N, C-alpha and C positions, 0 to 999 in steps of 0.2 A: 628821314632815313640817314642823313649825315650824322644826326645826333645819336642814333642807335649804333652806327658804325664806330663813332668815337667812344661811346660807352662800352662797346665790346672790346675795343683796344685796350681801354683802361682797365676793364675787368681782367683781361688776359694778362696784362702787366702785373696786376696785384695778386694774381693767383699763385705765382711761384713763391716758394718759401726761400727767402734770401738768407743764406747763412753768412753773417758778416765776419765770422771768425774762421771761415774755411781756409783762407789763404794766410800764409806766413810771409812777411816781408823779409827776404834774405839779403837784399842789397839795395842800397840807395846811391845814386850817382847824380849829384845835384849841383847846378850853377845857381848861386844865391847872390842876389843884389839887394843891398840894404840902403835905403835912402832916408836918413834921419829927418831931413828937412820936411819931407812929405809924409813921414811916418810909414813909408811904403816898404813892402817886401815883394820881390819878384823872383820866381823860382822856375827854372827849366831843367829837365834832366830825365833820367831813366830809373825805373824800378824793376826789380826781379822779384816775383812772387811764386810761392810754391803751394800747391793744393795739399794741405794736411788733413783733409776730411776723408771719409770713407767712400765718398761718391764723386763722380764727375761733376764739374761745376760749369754751368753756362754763363753765370753772372758773378761779378765781384763788386765790392764797394770800396771807395776810397774816401777818407774824411780829412778835412782840414778845418781850421777855425772859421767861424761863421763870418768874420770880417774879411776873408779871402774868397776869391772867386776862381772857379775852374775855367781855364781858357782853352785847353787842348788835351786830348787823350788819344794816343795813336798806338798802333801795333804794326811793326815793320814799315813805318813811314806812312801808314794809311790811317785816316781818322776812323774811330770806332764809334758806335752808337752809345750814347750815355745820357742819362737824365740826372738833373741835380735837384736836391730838396734840402730844407733845413731839417736837422735831426737833433732833437733835444737831448743833451747829455752834459753832465758837469765834468767830463773829462777835460773840457776846455773852459778857460775863465769866463767866456761870454755865456756859458750855459747852453750853447748851441753849436753844432758842427755843420759845415757845408759839405753835404754828402753827394758824391757822384756814384750812381749805380750804372755799371758798365755791362753791356751785352757783348759777350765774346764771340768772335767769328766761329770758333770751334770749342766744344766742351774741353776743359782741362782735366785729364784723368788724375786719380789719386797719385800724389808724389810727382806729378808733372809740374813744370814751371812755365812761366810766361813773362815776357819782358814788355813793359809799357814805357812809352815816351810821354811825358806829362808837362804841362805848363799851368801855373796859377799865380795870382798876384792879388794885392790889396793892401789894406793898412792894418796895423796892429796897435790900437790905442789902448791906454789904460782902461781896464774893465773889470769890475768885481761883481758883476750881476749875479753869478751863481752863488755868491755868499750873501749879498744884501737881500736876495729874495727869500732866504731862509732866516732872516732876522739878524744877521751879523751887522753891527753898526758900520756905516760907510768908511769911516776913518780906519778902523781895525781891518776891515775887508781889503782896503787898498794897501795895507802893510803886508798882507799875505799874498794877494794877487797883484804884484807890482810889475808884471811883464808888460812891456811896451816898446815900441820904436819911437823915440822922441828926439827932439833937437839937441838936448843936453845930456840925455841918458837913454841908452837902449839895452834891453835885456829880455831875451825870450827863451823860456825853458821849453821842455817837451811835453809829452803826454802827461796828463794830470795838472798841467798849468796852462799851456797854450800849444795847440796842435799846429805848429808852423811847418811840420813835415807830415806827409800823408800817413794816416794809420787806418785801421779797420777794426772796430770794437763795438760790442753791444752797448746800449745806453747804460749810464750810471748816474745816480742822483745822490747828492749830499744829504738829502732829507731821509734817505733809506739806509740808515745805519752805516755800515762800512762798505757800501756799494762801490764808491769811487776807489777806495783803497784796494779793494778786492779786484776790481777791473783792471787798474793800472798794474798791480802785481802779476795778474794773469797775463797781460800783454808783455811785461818784461820777461817773464819766463819763456813765452812763445818766441820772442825776438832775441833771446840771449846770444845766439850765434850770428845775428845779422851783422853786416858791415855797412859802413857809410863813408862816402868820400864827398867832401864839400869844397867847391871852388868859390870863395867869398870875395865879392867886390863891393866897394863903396864909391860914391860919386867923386868926380874930380875935386882935388883939394886946391885951396888957395895956394899961391906961391909961397907965402910965409908959414903955411901949416906944416906940422910934422906928420909924417906918415904913421898910421896906426900900427900897433904891435898885436899880433894874434897869439893867443895861448891855446895850445891843443893838449888836452889831458895833462895840464900843469907845466908843459914845456913851452918856452917862448919861441915863437917863430916871427921873424921880421917879414913884413910884406915885400913882395916882389913888385916889379913895375912892368908896364906894358909900353912898348915902343921906346924903352930907355928913359922914360919920363917918371920922375918920383911923384907926379901929380895923379897918377892912376894906380892907387894901391889895390893889391889883390893878394890872396893867400890860399893855399890848398892844405887841407887837413884830412887825414884818413883815420878811421876808428874800426877796430876789430877787438872785442865786440862793440856794439854801438853805444853802450852806456858811457857818456863822455861829458866833458866840459870844454866849451870853446869860449875864450874871452878875447875881446879886442879893445884896446884903448890907445890914445895918443901918448907918446913919451912925455909930453909936457904936463899932463894932468893925471894924477893917480885916481883910481876908483875910490870912492868914499866907502866907509864901512857899511855893510848891509845887515840889517837886523830884521830877519823875517819873522813872521808870526805863523804858528802852526794851528790849523783847525783840527781839533781832536775828534774822535769818532762819536763823542757824545755831544758834539756841537760847541764846546767851549774853545775859546781862542787864547793862546799863550804865546809869549815871546820866547824865542830860542836863540842861544849864542853860537851853537855849533849845529851845522846842518850839512846834509849831502843832497845834491840835486837828484831827482829821479832819473832824468834822461837828458837827451841832447839839448845843448844850450848854445846860444850865441849872446855875448855880452859886449857892449860897446859904450864908452862914454866919450863925448866930444865936447869941448868948450863951446859956449854959445857962439863966439866969433867964427870959429872954424866950421861949425855946423851951418851957420848962416851963409857962408861963402861956398858951400858945396854945390 
């Protein structure tokens, strides 16, 4: 009897048709902590989503990179029911997303909005799985999918590279023509008017280390301190629309030149000298001594 009840619950859950692109993200308000020594990213914050579908929605999905884990999803300070599952998609460099399917307390009507409080964390290692599994040589693949949080170098781009902030999009596969390019382009058009505010923190710096510099959309912003101490660097950036570049590096070490490789729609790999990032990025380089002392 218990087995039949569990089976009925599972069947009931699977019976609804989940529209992953019903909601548009209109605002991100995120506290982001980057820990290069542990390759860790921890995010807490709020999202505002709008139902842009033609029908009321009782469920929504949130997706992040598969190396990150969902910790909390709340509405109005109260936990909501959600289940997590791996969702295969080459929108992320790992080839898989960590998807949370959220059951809303009340259906959201067309053009209605909802605010979520979220928390997730994990690591972002170098990973080119989505390229190597379609036959791209590993060395070439790593030159294209170089996103990582590391001791000496940190750079994480957005959708189409590494989903370090939540997205919601149907699966795309590099082996299916221009599937990934089309999906990313569709998402960018949907989110064209979205806004994002990031409060970025790094671990405590050693006494002799220089505080990092943060670049927001090409403009340099010096980090502020907490408690009057320069050992606690933090910065805040706001973006409207959300397509942006964030860079952070210590004064004492310049970023090396980056020569990315582009995977074309026919599967060939080529090196490019000029490029534009698709979406939200955080970039940071720390010398090994400074990183080790964080």
